[in-house]
C-alpha positions in Angstrom: -4.0 -8.5 0.2 -2.4 -11.1 2.3 -3.3 -11.6 5.9 -1.0 -10.7 8.6 1.4 -12.7 10.7 0.9 -13.0 14.4 2.8 -9.8 14.8 3.7 -7.9 11.8 6.9 -6.6 10.6 10.6 -6.8 10.6 13.4 -8.5 12.3 11.8 -8.4 15.8 8.7 -10.2 14.8 7.6 -13.5 13.3 9.1 -14.0 9.8 8.6 -16.5 7.1 11.7 -17.8 5.4 10.2 -19.8 2.6 7.6 -22.5 2.6 8.7 -24.0 5.9 9.6 -20.7 7.5 7.7 -21.3 10.6 9.9 -24.4 11.2 13.1 -22.6 10.3 12.8 -19.0 11.7 15.7 -16.7 10.9 18.0 -16.1 13.8 19.6 -12.8 14.8 18.7 -9.3 13.9 20.5 -6.4 12.3 21.3 -3.3 14.4 19.4 -0.7 12.5 19.9 3.1 13.1 16.8 4.0 15.1 17.3 7.7 15.0 13.8 8.0 13.4 12.3 6.8 16.6 14.1 9.3 18.9 11.7 11.1 21.2 8.9 8.6 20.7 7.5 6.5 23.6 6.6 3.1 22.1 4.7 2.1 25.2 2.5 5.1 25.2 1.8 4.6 21.5 1.0 1.0 22.2 -1.5 2.0 24.9 -3.1 4.6 22.7 -3.6 2.3 19.8 -5.0 -0.5 22.0 -7.3 2.0 23.6 -8.7 3.1 20.2 -9.3 -0.5 19.2 -11.0 -1.3 22.5 -13.3 1.7 22.4 -14.4 0.8 18.8 -14.7 -2.9 19.3 -16.8 -2.4 22.5 -19.4 -0.7 20.4 -19.6 -3.1 17.5 -23.2 -4.5 17.2 -24.1 -8.0 16.2 -24.2 -7.2 12.4 -21.0 -5.2 12.6 -18.9 -8.3 13.5 -19.7 -9.8 10.1 -18.8 -6.7 8.2 -15.9 -7.2 5.7 -12.5 -5.8 6.8 -9.7 -4.5 4.6 -8.0 -7.9 4.9 -9.3 -10.1 2.1 -11.6 -12.8 3.3 -11.7 -11.6 6.9 -14.6 -10.0 8.8 -14.2 -7.6 11.7 -14.8 -10.7 13.9 -11.9 -12.5 12.2 -9.6 -9.6 12.8 -10.5 -9.6 16.5 -9.6 -13.3 16.6 -6.3 -12.5 14.9 -5.5 -9.8 17.4 -6.2 -12.2 20.2 -3.9 -14.8 18.7 -1.3 -12.1 18.3 -1.4 -11.4 22.0 -0.6 -15.1 22.5 2.6 -14.5 20.5 3.4 -11.4 22.5 3.1 -13.4 25.7 5.4 -16.0 24.3 7.9 -13.2 23.5 7.8 -12.0 27.1 7.9 -15.5 28.6 10.8 -16.6 26.4 8.8 -19.4 24.9 8.6 -18.4 21.2 10.3 -21.6 19.9 7.7 -23.8 21.6 4.9 -21.4 20.5 5.9 -21.7 16.8 6.5 -25.4 17.1 2.9 -25.8 18.3 1.6 -24.1 15.1 3.9 -26.3 13.0 2.6 -29.4 14.6 -0.9 -28.4 13.5 0.1 -27.7 9.9 1.0 -24.1 10.3 3.9 -24.0 7.8 3.4 -20.7 6.0 1.9 -17.3 6.6 -1.7 -18.0 5.6 -2.0 -21.4 7.4 -0.7 -19.9 10.6 -3.0 -17.0 10.4 -6.0 -19.3 9.7 -5.1 -21.4 12.7 -4.9 -18.4 14.9 -8.3 -17.1 13.9 -9.8 -20.6 14.2 -8.6 -21.0 17.7 -11.1 -18.3 18.8 -13.9 -19.0 16.3 -16.0 -21.0 18.7 -16.3 -18.2 21.3 -18.7 -15.3 21.1 -17.4 -11.9 20.0 -17.9 -10.7 23.6 -15.8 -13.5 25.0 -13.0 -13.0 22.5 -13.0 -9.2 23.1 -12.7 -9.8 26.8 -9.8 -12.2 26.3 -8.0 -9.8 23.9 -8.6 -6.9 26.3 -7.1 -8.7 29.3 -4.2 -10.2 27.4 -3.4 -6.9 25.7 -3.4 -5.0 29.0 -1.1 -7.6 30.7 1.3 -7.8 27.8 1.5 -4.0 27.5 2.2 -3.7 31.2 5.0 -6.3 30.8 6.5 -4.6 27.7 6.6 -1.3 29.7 8.2 -3.0 32.7 10.8 -4.7 30.4 11.7 -1.2 29.0 15.2 -1.1 27.5 15.7 -4.9 28.0 15.1 -7.6 25.4 12.3 -10.0 24.6 12.4 -13.4 22.9 11.2 -13.5 19.2 11.4 -15.7 16.2 14.8 -14.3 15.5 16.1 -14.6 19.0 16.6 -11.8 21.5 15.3 -8.4 20.3 15.1 -5.0 21.9 11.8 -4.6 23.8 11.4 -1.0 22.7 11.6 -1.9 19.1 9.2 -4.7 19.6 6.7 -2.4 21.2 6.9 -0.1 18.2 6.2 -3.0 15.9 3.2 -4.0 17.9 1.8 -0.5 18.1 2.1 -0.2 14.3 0.4 -3.6 14.0 -2.6 -2.4 16.1 -2.7 0.9 14.2 -2.9 -0.9 10.9 -5.6 -3.3 12.0 -7.6 -0.4 13.3 -7.5 1.0 9.8 -8.4 -2.4 8.4 -11.7 -2.5 10.3 -12.6 1.2 9.9 -11.9 2.6 13.4 -12.9 6.3 12.9 -10.0 8.9 12.9 -10.4 12.6 13.6 -8.3 15.1 11.7 -6.2 15.7 14.8 -5.7 12.0 15.4 -4.8 11.5 11.8 -2.1 14.1 11.9 -0.6 12.7 15.2 -0.8 9.1 14.1 0.6 9.8 10.6 3.6 11.6 12.1 4.8 8.7 14.3 3.8 6.0 11.9 5.8 7.6 9.0 8.8 7.7 11.3 8.3 4.1 12.3 7.8 3.1 8.7 11.1 4.5 7.6 12.8 2.6 10.5 11.0 -0.6 9.9 11.7 -0.6 6.1 15.3 0.1 6.7 15.5 -2.8 9.2 13.7 -5.2 6.8 15.5 -4.1 3.6 18.9 -2.5 4.5 19.8 -2.4 0.8 17.4 0.4 0.2 18.3 4.1 0.3 15.7 5.9 2.3 15.7 9.7 2.6 13.2 11.9 4.4 12.8 15.1 2.2 10.4 17.6 3.6 6.9 16.0 3.8 7.9 13.1 1.5 10.1 10.1 1.7 12.4 9.1 -1.2 13.2 5.4 -1.6 15.5 3.7 -4.1 17.1 0.3 -4.6 19.5 1.6 -7.3 17.3 0.4 -10.1 14.0 2.0 -9.2 13.2 5.2 -7.2 9.9 6.6 -5.8 8.7 9.4 -3.6 5.8 9.0 -1.2 3.8 11.2 1.2 3.4 10.0 4.7 0.0 8.3 4.1 1.3 6.4 1.1 4.5 5.4 3.0 2.5 4.0 5.9 0.2 2.0 3.6 3.1 0.8 1.5 5.4 -0.4 4.3 2.5 -2.4 5.9 1.6 -4.0 2.6 -1.7 -2.2 2.2 -1.2 -0.7 -1.2 -3.1 -2.5 -4.0 -3.5 -2.1 -7.8 -5.7 1.0 -7.4 -2.9 2.9 -5.7 -1.1 3.8 -8.9 2.1 2.0 -7.8 3.2 -1.0 -9.9 3.3 -4.5 -8.4 7.1 -4.3 -8.5 7.2 -1.0 -6.5 4.6 -2.3 -4.0 6.8 -5.3 -3.3 9.9 -3.1 -3.0 8.2 -0.8 -0.5 6.6 -3.5 1.7 8.2 -5.1 4.7 5.7 -7.9 4.6 6.8 -11.4 3.5 
């Protein structure tokens, strides 16, 4: 499984457009039907997912930081560094300095997904887990406050101006996925609530990233087709698929996994 970009996802977030994608970010975004998101508060979801991560990470012991995460090659400690680097990107989005932020990575050799991720983790490797957690907590709280204040406005991104509300949904989904990556416990009630909004977000995000797909919500399942291949997924499968978390043990072919993922 590939590591994540500074902020996952679709048009509102950092994208790779080939080997030198960090130097040549795509510009502009498609106006996607966001009916799937109606009635959801992205800022409340963002607060909730950040709170779950904070509570879990605050209780990680010394040995727990070295436990392997679901991201290949990354420990829980590495994921924390990645989350903190992600907040640096979110701050740049809010400050309107994304171009300079990406240029800084390019100057250090960050020219593709993996190299940028590695640089982001390395930036915080010399600090203790407690120090990194404190930095992430403070940066996350400040960025979430500013996202909420921006509301229906826009933020800067690698594709230019982008709706703040959509960006907040992307970031909330990013945090939710990384919580799963490091094994944050989920109660039955939490699972049902989180799966409901994450499935709706997943249909929106996939439609935004791959407008050529036909995506239909049928009962408790989602049907997806590109004209040549078609598949139906339950909510849990959809969430994993869109965030690039299905692997060869999932029962889905490599071709279908690539079709369903919005990850580069």
